[in-house]
N, CA, C, O and the ligand as a Tripos MOL2 file, in Angstrom:
@<TRIPOS>MOLECULE
protein
  285   283    72     0     0
PROTEIN
NO_CHARGES

@<TRIPOS>ATOM
      1 N         -56.9300  106.4460   69.0380 N.3       1 MET1
      2 CA        -56.1650  105.5850   68.1310 C.3       1 MET1
      3 C         -55.5210  106.4280   67.0310 C.2       1 MET1
      4 O         -56.2010  107.1610   66.3120 O.2       1 MET1
      5 N         -54.2350  106.3120   66.9190 N.am      2 MET2
      6 CA        -53.6000  107.1220   65.8650 C.3       2 MET2
      7 C         -53.6980  106.4410   64.4900 C.2       2 MET2
      8 O         -53.8530  105.2250   64.3820 O.2       2 MET2
      9 N         -53.6070  107.2260   63.5090 N.am      3 THR3
     10 CA        -53.7000  106.7390   62.1510 C.3       3 THR3
     11 C         -52.3270  106.7390   61.4830 C.2       3 THR3
     12 O         -51.6860  107.7820   61.3470 O.2       3 THR3
     13 N         -51.9030  105.5900   61.0850 N.am      4 LEU4
     14 CA        -50.6170  105.4900   60.3920 C.3       4 LEU4
     15 C         -50.8790  105.1860   58.9200 C.2       4 LEU4
     16 O         -51.9480  104.6850   58.5710 O.2       4 LEU4
     17 N         -49.9260  105.4810   58.0720 N.am      5 PRO5
     18 CA        -50.1330  105.1840   56.6400 C.3       5 PRO5
     19 C         -50.2860  103.6960   56.4010 C.2       5 PRO5
     20 O         -49.8980  102.8740   57.2300 O.2       5 PRO5
     21 N         -50.8510  103.3660   55.2670 N.am      6 GLU6
     22 CA        -51.0140  101.9800   54.8610 C.3       6 GLU6
     23 C         -49.6190  101.3830   54.5920 C.2       6 GLU6
     24 O         -48.7990  102.0070   53.9190 O.2       6 GLU6
     25 N         -49.3530  100.1770   55.1180 N.am      7 PRO7
     26 CA        -48.0480   99.5870   54.8520 C.3       7 PRO7
     27 C         -47.8490   99.3570   53.3630 C.2       7 PRO7
     28 O         -48.7630   98.8940   52.6810 O.2       7 PRO7
     29 N         -46.6730   99.6740   52.8550 N.am      8 ALA8
     30 CA        -46.3680   99.5210   51.4260 C.3       8 ALA8
     31 C         -46.1870   98.0770   51.0380 C.2       8 ALA8
     32 O         -46.3080   97.7090   49.8690 O.2       8 ALA8
     33 N         -45.8930   97.2570   52.0370 N.am      9 CYS9
     34 CA        -45.6450   95.8440   51.7630 C.3       9 CYS9
     35 C         -46.7580   94.9970   52.4020 C.2       9 CYS9
     36 O         -47.3340   95.3860   53.4180 O.2       9 CYS9
     37 N         -47.0450   93.8660   51.8120 N.am     10 THR10
     38 CA        -48.0270   92.9310   52.3600 C.3      10 THR10
     39 C         -47.6990   92.6010   53.8030 C.2      10 THR10
     40 O         -48.6030   92.4280   54.6200 O.2      10 THR10
     41 N         -46.4330   92.5120   54.1240 N.am     11 LEU11
     42 CA        -46.0160   92.0430   55.4480 C.3      11 LEU11
     43 C         -45.8960   93.1700   56.4570 C.2      11 LEU11
     44 O         -45.9780   92.9340   57.6620 O.2      11 LEU11
     45 N         -45.7050   94.3710   55.9870 N.am     12 GLY12
     46 CA        -45.6100   95.4700   56.9570 C.3      12 GLY12
     47 C         -44.9380   96.6860   56.3280 C.2      12 GLY12
     48 O         -44.9490   96.8680   55.1110 O.2      12 GLY12
     49 N         -44.3550   97.5100   57.1920 N.am     13 TYR13
     50 CA        -43.7570   98.7350   56.7350 C.3      13 TYR13
     51 C         -42.3240   98.5110   56.2740 C.2      13 TYR13
     52 O         -41.5740   97.7320   56.8630 O.2      13 TYR13
     53 N         -41.9610   99.2240   55.1920 N.am     14 THR14
     54 CA        -40.6140   99.1520   54.7030 C.3      14 THR14
     55 C         -39.6890  100.0950   55.5520 C.2      14 THR14
     56 O         -40.1570  100.9030   56.3540 O.2      14 THR14
     57 N         -38.3730   99.9420   55.3280 N.am     15 ALA15
     58 CA        -37.4460  100.7860   56.0560 C.3      15 ALA15
     59 C         -37.7200  102.2820   55.8220 C.2      15 ALA15
     60 O         -37.6420  103.0870   56.7500 O.2      15 ALA15
     61 N         -38.0370  102.6330   54.5830 N.am     16 THR16
     62 CA        -38.3140  104.0300   54.2280 C.3      16 THR16
     63 C         -39.5180  104.5660   54.9950 C.2      16 THR16
     64 O         -39.5020  105.6690   55.5420 O.2      16 THR16
     65 N         -40.5780  103.7230   55.0120 N.am     17 GLN17
     66 CA        -41.7920  104.1190   55.7300 C.3      17 GLN17
     67 C         -41.5600  104.2390   57.2060 C.2      17 GLN17
     68 O         -42.1170  105.1140   57.8680 O.2      17 GLN17
     69 N         -40.7330  103.3570   57.7220 N.am     18 LEU18
     70 CA        -40.4240  103.3760   59.1550 C.3      18 LEU18
     71 C         -39.8130  104.7240   59.5320 C.2      18 LEU18
     72 O         -40.1770  105.3100   60.5510 O.2      18 LEU18
     73 N         -38.8810  105.2160   58.7080 N.am     19 GLY19
     74 CA        -38.2600  106.5060   58.9210 C.3      19 GLY19
     75 C         -39.2810  107.6270   58.8640 C.2      19 GLY19
     76 O         -39.2320  108.5500   59.6770 O.2      19 GLY19
     77 N         -40.2070  107.5600   57.9140 N.am     20 GLU20
     78 CA        -41.1810  108.6250   57.7510 C.3      20 GLU20
     79 C         -42.1530  108.6100   58.9650 C.2      20 GLU20
     80 O         -42.5710  109.6650   59.4430 O.2      20 GLU20
     81 N         -42.4910  107.4350   59.4350 N.am     21 ILE21
     82 CA        -43.4780  107.3700   60.5200 C.3      21 ILE21
     83 C         -42.8440  107.7730   61.8430 C.2      21 ILE21
     84 O         -43.4430  108.5170   62.6200 O.2      21 ILE21
     85 N         -41.6180  107.2790   62.1060 N.am     22 LEU22
     86 CA        -41.0510  107.4650   63.4310 C.3      22 LEU22
     87 C         -40.1180  108.6870   63.5300 C.2      22 LEU22
     88 O         -39.8870  109.1920   64.6280 O.2      22 LEU22
     89 N         -39.5980  109.1490   62.4330 N.am     23 GLY23
     90 CA        -38.6820  110.2990   62.4630 C.3      23 GLY23
     91 C         -37.4670  109.9930   63.3360 C.2      23 GLY23
     92 O         -36.7600  109.0060   63.1340 O.2      23 GLY23
     93 N         -37.2530  110.8600   64.2990 N.am     24 ASP24
     94 CA        -36.1040  110.6900   65.2160 C.3      24 ASP24
     95 C         -36.1830  109.3990   66.0280 C.2      24 ASP24
     96 O         -35.1700  108.8760   66.4910 O.2      24 ASP24
     97 N         -37.4030  108.9000   66.1890 N.am     25 GLY25
     98 CA        -37.6020  107.6960   66.9880 C.3      25 GLY25
     99 C         -37.1510  106.4320   66.3250 C.2      25 GLY25
    100 O         -37.1840  105.3730   66.9520 O.2      25 GLY25
    101 N         -36.7320  106.4910   65.0840 N.am     26 VAL26
    102 CA        -36.4030  105.2880   64.3550 C.3      26 VAL26
    103 C         -35.2600  104.4970   64.9790 C.2      26 VAL26
    104 O         -35.2580  103.2660   64.9610 O.2      26 VAL26
    105 N         -34.2610  105.2390   65.5460 N.am     27 ASP27
    106 CA        -33.1450  104.5420   66.1850 C.3      27 ASP27
    107 C         -33.6230  103.8530   67.4960 C.2      27 ASP27
    108 O         -33.1800  102.7560   67.8350 O.2      27 ASP27
    109 N         -34.5100  104.5150   68.1880 N.am     28 VAL28
    110 CA        -35.0570  103.9460   69.4140 C.3      28 VAL28
    111 C         -35.8440  102.6850   69.0520 C.2      28 VAL28
    112 O         -35.7630  101.6720   69.7460 O.2      28 VAL28
    113 N         -36.6070  102.7600   67.9580 N.am     29 TYR29
    114 CA        -37.3830  101.6150   67.5300 C.3      29 TYR29
    115 C         -36.4530  100.4730   67.2080 C.2      29 TYR29
    116 O         -36.7160   99.3450   67.6240 O.2      29 TYR29
    117 N         -35.3670  100.7180   66.4800 N.am     30 ARG30
    118 CA        -34.4730   99.6630   66.0830 C.3      30 ARG30
    119 C         -33.8910   98.9490   67.3260 C.2      30 ARG30
    120 O         -33.7600   97.7250   67.3670 O.2      30 ARG30
    121 N         -33.5480   99.7880   68.3460 N.am     31 ALA31
    122 CA        -33.0140   99.2010   69.5900 C.3      31 ALA31
    123 C         -34.0840   98.3540   70.3020 C.2      31 ALA31
    124 O         -33.8120   97.2820   70.8420 O.2      31 ALA31
    125 N         -35.2930   98.8840   70.2740 N.am     32 TRP32
    126 CA        -36.4280   98.2100   70.9030 C.3      32 TRP32
    127 C         -36.7370   96.8950   70.2170 C.2      32 TRP32
    128 O         -37.1240   95.9160   70.8550 O.2      32 TRP32
    129 N         -36.5590   96.8910   68.8930 N.am     33 ALA33
    130 CA        -36.9560   95.7380   68.0780 C.3      33 ALA33
    131 C         -35.9200   94.6460   68.0320 C.2      33 ALA33
    132 O         -36.1620   93.5890   67.4480 O.2      33 ALA33
    133 N         -34.7530   94.8770   68.6420 N.am     34 VAL34
    134 CA        -33.7260   93.8240   68.6320 C.3      34 VAL34
    135 C         -34.2410   92.5810   69.3020 C.2      34 VAL34
    136 O         -34.7680   92.6440   70.4120 O.2      34 VAL34
    137 N         -34.1000   91.4700   68.6560 N.am     35 GLY35
    138 CA        -34.5490   90.1980   69.2150 C.3      35 GLY35
    139 C         -35.9800   89.8800   68.8900 C.2      35 GLY35
    140 O         -36.4280   88.7570   69.1190 O.2      35 GLY35
    141 N         -36.7230   90.8480   68.3560 N.am     36 LYS36
    142 CA        -38.0880   90.5440   67.9300 C.3      36 LYS36
    143 C         -38.0580   89.9030   66.5670 C.2      36 LYS36
    144 O         -37.1070   90.0380   65.7980 O.2      36 LYS36
    145 N         -39.1440   89.1980   66.3000 N.am     37 THR37
    146 CA        -39.2740   88.5950   64.9790 C.3      37 THR37
    147 C         -39.4160   89.6590   63.9010 C.2      37 THR37
    148 O         -40.2280   90.5750   64.0290 O.2      37 THR37
    149 N         -38.6550   89.5420   62.8760 N.am     38 GLN38
    150 CA        -38.7770   90.5120   61.7910 C.3      38 GLN38
    151 C         -39.3170   89.8260   60.5650 C.2      38 GLN38
    152 O         -39.0660   88.6420   60.3410 O.2      38 GLN38
    153 N         -40.0420   90.5520   59.7890 N.am     39 GLY39
    154 CA        -40.5640   90.0140   58.5560 C.3      39 GLY39
    155 C         -39.5660   90.2230   57.4270 C.2      39 GLY39
    156 O         -38.9240   91.2690   57.3350 O.2      39 GLY39
    157 N         -39.4460   89.2310   56.5810 N.am     40 VAL40
    158 CA        -38.5860   89.4060   55.3860 C.3      40 VAL40
    159 C         -39.4540   89.1490   54.1660 C.2      40 VAL40
    160 O         -39.9920   88.0580   53.9730 O.2      40 VAL40
    161 N         -39.5720   90.1820   53.3540 N.am     41 CYS41
    162 CA        -40.3850   90.0660   52.1620 C.3      41 CYS41
    163 C         -39.5060   89.6300   51.0070 C.2      41 CYS41
    164 O         -38.4870   90.2490   50.7020 O.2      41 CYS41
    165 N         -39.9310   88.5370   50.3680 N.am     42 GLU42
    166 CA        -39.1430   87.9790   49.2490 C.3      42 GLU42
    167 C         -39.8990   88.1890   47.9160 C.2      42 GLU42
    168 O         -39.5600   87.5820   46.8990 O.2      42 GLU42
    169 N         -40.9040   89.0400   47.9420 N.am     43 GLY43
    170 CA        -41.5840   89.3350   46.6830 C.3      43 GLY43
    171 C         -42.6240   88.2880   46.3730 C.2      43 GLY43
    172 O         -43.2510   87.7270   47.2720 O.2      43 GLY43
    173 N         -42.8040   88.0260   45.0800 N.am     44 GLU44
    174 CA        -43.8360   87.1260   44.6650 C.3      44 GLU44
    175 C         -43.6140   85.6790   45.2280 C.2      44 GLU44
    176 O         -42.4810   85.2540   45.4520 O.2      44 GLU44
    177 N         -44.6930   84.9780   45.4350 N.am     45 PRO45
    178 CA        -46.0780   85.3210   45.1670 C.3      45 PRO45
    179 C         -46.7810   86.1130   46.2650 C.2      45 PRO45
    180 O         -47.9550   86.4480   46.1080 O.2      45 PRO45
    181 N         -46.1050   86.4250   47.3740 N.am     46 TRP46
    182 CA        -46.7840   87.0540   48.4850 C.3      46 TRP46
    183 C         -46.9400   88.5470   48.3190 C.2      46 TRP46
    184 O         -47.8730   89.1590   48.8390 O.2      46 TRP46
    185 N         -45.9960   89.1260   47.5760 N.am     47 CYS47
    186 CA        -45.9800   90.5920   47.4820 C.3      47 CYS47
    187 C         -45.5400   90.9690   46.0920 C.2      47 CYS47
    188 O         -45.0070   90.1540   45.3380 O.2      47 CYS47
    189 N         -45.7810   92.2400   45.7670 N.am     48 THR48
    190 CA        -45.4800   92.7060   44.3960 C.3      48 THR48
    191 C         -43.9600   92.8290   44.1360 C.2      48 THR48
    192 O         -43.4980   92.6440   43.0110 O.2      48 THR48
    193 N         -43.2010   93.1430   45.1960 N.am     49 GLU49
    194 CA        -41.7680   93.2130   45.0140 C.3      49 GLU49
    195 C         -41.0710   92.8320   46.2960 C.2      49 GLU49
    196 O         -41.6410   92.9570   47.3800 O.2      49 GLU49
    197 N         -39.8370   92.3660   46.1810 N.am     50 PRO50
    198 CA        -39.0920   92.0030   47.4190 C.3      50 PRO50
    199 C         -38.6520   93.2520   48.1840 C.2      50 PRO50
    200 O         -37.8170   94.0270   47.7150 O.2      50 PRO50
    201 N         -39.2270   93.4250   49.3540 N.am     51 HIS51
    202 CA        -38.9340   94.6000   50.1590 C.3      51 HIS51
    203 C         -37.8240   94.3710   51.1600 C.2      51 HIS51
    204 O         -37.3890   95.3090   51.8280 O.2      51 HIS51
    205 N         -37.3590   93.1420   51.2750 N.am     52 GLY52
    206 CA        -36.3620   92.8720   52.2670 C.3      52 GLY52
    207 C         -36.9580   92.8430   53.6650 C.2      52 GLY52
    208 O         -38.0610   92.3340   53.8610 O.2      52 GLY52
    209 N         -36.2410   93.3800   54.6250 N.am     53 ILE53
    210 CA        -36.7290   93.3700   56.0060 C.3      53 ILE53
    211 C         -37.8540   94.4040   56.1380 C.2      53 ILE53
    212 O         -37.7010   95.5670   55.7650 O.2      53 ILE53
    213 N         -38.9650   93.9530   56.6700 N.am     54 VAL54
    214 CA        -40.1020   94.8320   56.8900 C.3      54 VAL54
    215 C         -40.4860   94.8120   58.3580 C.2      54 VAL54
    216 O         -40.0720   93.9200   59.0990 O.2      54 VAL54
    217 N         -41.2500   95.7600   58.7690 N.am     55 HIS55
    218 CA        -41.5720   95.9330   60.1680 C.3      55 HIS55
    219 C         -43.0830   95.7520   60.3470 C.2      55 HIS55
    220 O         -43.8850   96.4700   59.7510 O.2      55 HIS55
    221 N         -43.4460   94.7800   61.1770 N.am     56 PHE56
    222 CA        -44.8730   94.4640   61.3230 C.3      56 PHE56
    223 C         -45.6480   95.6650   61.8110 C.2      56 PHE56
    224 O         -45.2200   96.3970   62.7030 O.2      56 PHE56
    225 N         -46.8050   95.8450   61.1960 N.am     57 GLU57
    226 CA        -47.6440   96.9930   61.5090 C.3      57 GLU57
    227 C         -47.9880   97.0320   62.9890 C.2      57 GLU57
    228 O         -47.9900   98.1080   63.5870 O.2      57 GLU57
    229 N         -48.2790   95.8920   63.5930 N.am     58 ARG58
    230 CA        -48.6840   95.8960   65.0150 C.3      58 ARG58
    231 C         -47.5190   96.3820   65.8990 C.2      58 ARG58
    232 O         -47.7480   97.0670   66.8950 O.2      58 ARG58
    233 N         -46.2740   96.0320   65.5400 N.am     59 ASP59
    234 CA        -45.1300   96.4790   66.3270 C.3      59 ASP59
    235 C         -44.9460   97.9690   66.2330 C.2      59 ASP59
    236 O         -44.7530   98.6550   67.2360 O.2      59 ASP59
    237 N         -45.0070   98.4620   65.0090 N.am     60 VAL60
    238 CA        -44.8020   99.8880   64.7520 C.3      60 VAL60
    239 C         -45.8710  100.6990   65.4450 C.2      60 VAL60
    240 O         -45.5840  101.7330   66.0490 O.2      60 VAL60
    241 N         -47.0990  100.2360   65.3610 N.am     61 THR61
    242 CA        -48.2650  100.9390   65.9840 C.3      61 THR61
    243 C         -48.0840  100.9740   67.4880 C.2      61 THR61
    244 O         -48.3000  101.9980   68.1360 O.2      61 THR61
    245 N         -47.6720   99.8010   68.0450 N.am     62 ARG62
    246 CA        -47.5250   99.7170   69.5030 C.3      62 ARG62
    247 C         -46.4150  100.6550   69.9800 C.2      62 ARG62
    248 O         -46.5630  101.3760   70.9660 O.2      62 ARG62
    249 N         -45.3020  100.6210   69.2500 N.am     63 PHE63
    250 CA        -44.1770  101.4580   69.6250 C.3      63 PHE63
    251 C         -44.5340  102.9280   69.5460 C.2      63 PHE63
    252 O         -44.2150  103.7080   70.4430 O.2      63 PHE63
    253 N         -45.1980  103.2970   68.4640 N.am     64 LYS64
    254 CA        -45.5530  104.6870   68.2170 C.3      64 LYS64
    255 C         -46.4990  105.2010   69.3070 C.2      64 LYS64
    256 O         -46.3390  106.3270   69.7770 O.2      64 LYS64
    257 N         -47.4650  104.4020   69.7080 N.am     65 SER65
    258 CA        -48.3980  104.8890   70.7250 C.3      65 SER65
    259 C         -47.7320  104.9420   72.1100 C.2      65 SER65
    260 O         -48.0260  105.8320   72.9080 O.2      65 SER65
    261 N         -46.8450  103.9970   72.3900 N.am     66 ALA66
    262 CA        -46.1280  104.0580   73.6610 C.3      66 ALA66
    263 C         -45.2610  105.2600   73.7400 C.2      66 ALA66
    264 O         -45.1520  105.8870   74.7940 O.2      66 ALA66
    265 N         -44.6300  105.6030   72.6280 N.am     67 ARG67
    266 CA        -43.7850  106.7510   72.5440 C.3      67 ARG67
    267 C         -44.5790  108.0550   72.6820 C.2      67 ARG67
    268 O         -44.1370  109.0030   73.3320 O.2      67 ARG67
    269 N         -45.7270  108.0760   72.0730 N.am     68 ALA68
    270 CA        -46.6090  109.2600   72.1510 C.3      68 ALA68
    271 C         -47.0260  109.5090   73.5750 C.2      68 ALA68
    272 O         -47.0810  110.6560   74.0200 O.2      68 ALA68
    273 N         -47.3280  108.4280   74.3100 N.am     69 ARG69
    274 CA        -47.7530  108.5490   75.7040 C.3      69 ARG69
    275 C         -46.5910  109.0620   76.6120 C.2      69 ARG69
    276 O         -46.8240  109.7650   77.5960 O.2      69 ARG69
    277 N         -45.3680  108.6970   76.2570 N.am     70 SER70
    278 CA        -44.2480  109.0130   77.1380 C.3      70 SER70
    279 C         -43.6930  110.4210   76.8890 C.2      70 SER70
    280 O         -42.7740  110.8560   77.5830 O.2      70 SER70
    281 N         -44.2360  111.1120   75.9280 N.am     71 GLN71
    282 CA        -43.7010  112.4660   75.5920 C.3      71 GLN71
    283 C         -44.5990  113.5530   76.1090 C.2      71 GLN71
    284 O         -44.3100  114.7350   75.9200 O.2      71 GLN71
    285 ZN        -43.1850   93.3000   50.1690 Zn       72 ZN72
@<TRIPOS>BOND
     1     1     2 1
     2     2     3 1
     3     3     4 2
     4     3     5 am
     5     5     6 1
     6     6     7 1
     7     7     8 2
     8     7     9 am
     9     9    10 1
    10    10    11 1
    11    11    12 2
    12    11    13 am
    13    13    14 1
    14    14    15 1
    15    15    16 2
    16    15    17 am
    17    17    18 1
    18    18    19 1
    19    19    20 2
    20    19    21 am
    21    21    22 1
    22    22    23 1
    23    23    24 2
    24    23    25 am
    25    25    26 1
    26    26    27 1
    27    27    28 2
    28    27    29 am
    29    29    30 1
    30    30    31 1
    31    31    32 2
    32    31    33 am
    33    33    34 1
    34    34    35 1
    35    35    36 2
    36    35    37 am
    37    37    38 1
    38    38    39 1
    39    39    40 2
    40    39    41 am
    41    41    42 1
    42    42    43 1
    43    43    44 2
    44    43    45 am
    45    45    46 1
    46    46    47 1
    47    47    48 2
    48    47    49 am
    49    49    50 1
    50    50    51 1
    51    51    52 2
    52    51    53 am
    53    53    54 1
    54    54    55 1
    55    55    56 2
    56    55    57 am
    57    57    58 1
    58    58    59 1
    59    59    60 2
    60    59    61 am
    61    61    62 1
    62    62    63 1
    63    63    64 2
    64    63    65 am
    65    65    66 1
    66    66    67 1
    67    67    68 2
    68    67    69 am
    69    69    70 1
    70    70    71 1
    71    71    72 2
    72    71    73 am
    73    73    74 1
    74    74    75 1
    75    75    76 2
    76    75    77 am
    77    77    78 1
    78    78    79 1
    79    79    80 2
    80    79    81 am
    81    81    82 1
    82    82    83 1
    83    83    84 2
    84    83    85 am
    85    85    86 1
    86    86    87 1
    87    87    88 2
    88    87    89 am
    89    89    90 1
    90    90    91 1
    91    91    92 2
    92    91    93 am
    93    93    94 1
    94    94    95 1
    95    95    96 2
    96    95    97 am
    97    97    98 1
    98    98    99 1
    99    99   100 2
   100    99   101 am
   101   101   102 1
   102   102   103 1
   103   103   104 2
   104   103   105 am
   105   105   106 1
   106   106   107 1
   107   107   108 2
   108   107   109 am
   109   109   110 1
   110   110   111 1
   111   111   112 2
   112   111   113 am
   113   113   114 1
   114   114   115 1
   115   115   116 2
   116   115   117 am
   117   117   118 1
   118   118   119 1
   119   119   120 2
   120   119   121 am
   121   121   122 1
   122   122   123 1
   123   123   124 2
   124   123   125 am
   125   125   126 1
   126   126   127 1
   127   127   128 2
   128   127   129 am
   129   129   130 1
   130   130   131 1
   131   131   132 2
   132   131   133 am
   133   133   134 1
   134   134   135 1
   135   135   136 2
   136   135   137 am
   137   137   138 1
   138   138   139 1
   139   139   140 2
   140   139   141 am
   141   141   142 1
   142   142   143 1
   143   143   144 2
   144   143   145 am
   145   145   146 1
   146   146   147 1
   147   147   148 2
   148   147   149 am
   149   149   150 1
   150   150   151 1
   151   151   152 2
   152   151   153 am
   153   153   154 1
   154   154   155 1
   155   155   156 2
   156   155   157 am
   157   157   158 1
   158   158   159 1
   159   159   160 2
   160   159   161 am
   161   161   162 1
   162   162   163 1
   163   163   164 2
   164   163   165 am
   165   165   166 1
   166   166   167 1
   167   167   168 2
   168   167   169 am
   169   169   170 1
   170   170   171 1
   171   171   172 2
   172   171   173 am
   173   173   174 1
   174   174   175 1
   175   175   176 2
   176   175   177 am
   177   177   178 1
   178   178   179 1
   179   179   180 2
   180   179   181 am
   181   181   182 1
   182   182   183 1
   183   183   184 2
   184   183   185 am
   185   185   186 1
   186   186   187 1
   187   187   188 2
   188   187   189 am
   189   189   190 1
   190   190   191 1
   191   191   192 2
   192   191   193 am
   193   193   194 1
   194   194   195 1
   195   195   196 2
   196   195   197 am
   197   197   198 1
   198   198   199 1
   199   199   200 2
   200   199   201 am
   201   201   202 1
   202   202   203 1
   203   203   204 2
   204   203   205 am
   205   205   206 1
   206   206   207 1
   207   207   208 2
   208   207   209 am
   209   209   210 1
   210   210   211 1
   211   211   212 2
   212   211   213 am
   213   213   214 1
   214   214   215 1
   215   215   216 2
   216   215   217 am
   217   217   218 1
   218   218   219 1
   219   219   220 2
   220   219   221 am
   221   221   222 1
   222   222   223 1
   223   223   224 2
   224   223   225 am
   225   225   226 1
   226   226   227 1
   227   227   228 2
   228   227   229 am
   229   229   230 1
   230   230   231 1
   231   231   232 2
   232   231   233 am
   233   233   234 1
   234   234   235 1
   235   235   236 2
   236   235   237 am
   237   237   238 1
   238   238   239 1
   239   239   240 2
   240   239   241 am
   241   241   242 1
   242   242   243 1
   243   243   244 2
   244   243   245 am
   245   245   246 1
   246   246   247 1
   247   247   248 2
   248   247   249 am
   249   249   250 1
   250   250   251 1
   251   251   252 2
   252   251   253 am
   253   253   254 1
   254   254   255 1
   255   255   256 2
   256   255   257 am
   257   257   258 1
   258   258   259 1
   259   259   260 2
   260   259   261 am
   261   261   262 1
   262   262   263 1
   263   263   264 2
   264   263   265 am
   265   265   266 1
   266   266   267 1
   267   267   268 2
   268   267   269 am
   269   269   270 1
   270   270   271 1
   271   271   272 2
   272   271   273 am
   273   273   274 1
   274   274   275 1
   275   275   276 2
   276   275   277 am
   277   277   278 1
   278   278   279 1
   279   279   280 2
   280   279   281 am
   281   281   282 1
   282   282   283 1
   283   283   284 2
@<TRIPOS>SUBSTRUCTURE
     1 MET1         2 RESIDUE 1 A MET
     2 MET2         6 RESIDUE 1 A MET
     3 THR3        10 RESIDUE 1 A THR
     4 LEU4        14 RESIDUE 1 A LEU
     5 PRO5        18 RESIDUE 1 A PRO
     6 GLU6        22 RESIDUE 1 A GLU
     7 PRO7        26 RESIDUE 1 A PRO
     8 ALA8        30 RESIDUE 1 A ALA
     9 CYS9        34 RESIDUE 1 A CYS
    10 THR10       38 RESIDUE 1 A THR
    11 LEU11       42 RESIDUE 1 A LEU
    12 GLY12       46 RESIDUE 1 A GLY
    13 TYR13       50 RESIDUE 1 A TYR
    14 THR14       54 RESIDUE 1 A THR
    15 ALA15       58 RESIDUE 1 A ALA
    16 THR16       62 RESIDUE 1 A THR
    17 GLN17       66 RESIDUE 1 A GLN
    18 LEU18       70 RESIDUE 1 A LEU
    19 GLY19       74 RESIDUE 1 A GLY
    20 GLU20       78 RESIDUE 1 A GLU
    21 ILE21       82 RESIDUE 1 A ILE
    22 LEU22       86 RESIDUE 1 A LEU
    23 GLY23       90 RESIDUE 1 A GLY
    24 ASP24       94 RESIDUE 1 A ASP
    25 GLY25       98 RESIDUE 1 A GLY
    26 VAL26      102 RESIDUE 1 A VAL
    27 ASP27      106 RESIDUE 1 A ASP
    28 VAL28      110 RESIDUE 1 A VAL
    29 TYR29      114 RESIDUE 1 A TYR
    30 ARG30      118 RESIDUE 1 A ARG
    31 ALA31      122 RESIDUE 1 A ALA
    32 TRP32      126 RESIDUE 1 A TRP
    33 ALA33      130 RESIDUE 1 A ALA
    34 VAL34      134 RESIDUE 1 A VAL
    35 GLY35      138 RESIDUE 1 A GLY
    36 LYS36      142 RESIDUE 1 A LYS
    37 THR37      146 RESIDUE 1 A THR
    38 GLN38      150 RESIDUE 1 A GLN
    39 GLY39      154 RESIDUE 1 A GLY
    40 VAL40      158 RESIDUE 1 A VAL
    41 CYS41      162 RESIDUE 1 A CYS
    42 GLU42      166 RESIDUE 1 A GLU
    43 GLY43      170 RESIDUE 1 A GLY
    44 GLU44      174 RESIDUE 1 A GLU
    45 PRO45      178 RESIDUE 1 A PRO
    46 TRP46      182 RESIDUE 1 A TRP
    47 CYS47      186 RESIDUE 1 A CYS
    48 THR48      190 RESIDUE 1 A THR
    49 GLU49      194 RESIDUE 1 A GLU
    50 PRO50      198 RESIDUE 1 A PRO
    51 HIS51      202 RESIDUE 1 A HIS
    52 GLY52      206 RESIDUE 1 A GLY
    53 ILE53      210 RESIDUE 1 A ILE
    54 VAL54      214 RESIDUE 1 A VAL
    55 HIS55      218 RESIDUE 1 A HIS
    56 PHE56      222 RESIDUE 1 A PHE
    57 GLU57      226 RESIDUE 1 A GLU
    58 ARG58      230 RESIDUE 1 A ARG
    59 ASP59      234 RESIDUE 1 A ASP
    60 VAL60      238 RESIDUE 1 A VAL
    61 THR61      242 RESIDUE 1 A THR
    62 ARG62      246 RESIDUE 1 A ARG
    63 PHE63      250 RESIDUE 1 A PHE
    64 LYS64      254 RESIDUE 1 A LYS
    65 SER65      258 RESIDUE 1 A SER
    66 ALA66      262 RESIDUE 1 A ALA
    67 ARG67      266 RESIDUE 1 A ARG
    68 ALA68      270 RESIDUE 1 A ALA
    69 ARG69      274 RESIDUE 1 A ARG
    70 SER70      278 RESIDUE 1 A SER
    71 GLN71      282 RESIDUE 1 A GLN
    72 ZN72       285 GROUP 0 **** ****
C-alpha cells in the first residue's frame, strides 16, 4: 500500500496536491477522471477554505496504484 500525503481539503486533494502526487501523470488522471463525480469545496462550514474542485482521495489512490502497476 503506497502512502500519499494527507489531503489538504476535507473533501480530498486540491489541484496543487494532485500535481505534486501524480507529476507527469496528472494529464492522464484528468482524462481518466472525465465523467467521474468531482468534489467541489465551498469552504465553511465543511472546510476551512473554499478549495474549488477537489479530487477524492480514493480516486487518486486507485489511479496512482494502477499506474504504478503498469510501469
Ligand atoms: Zn476544502
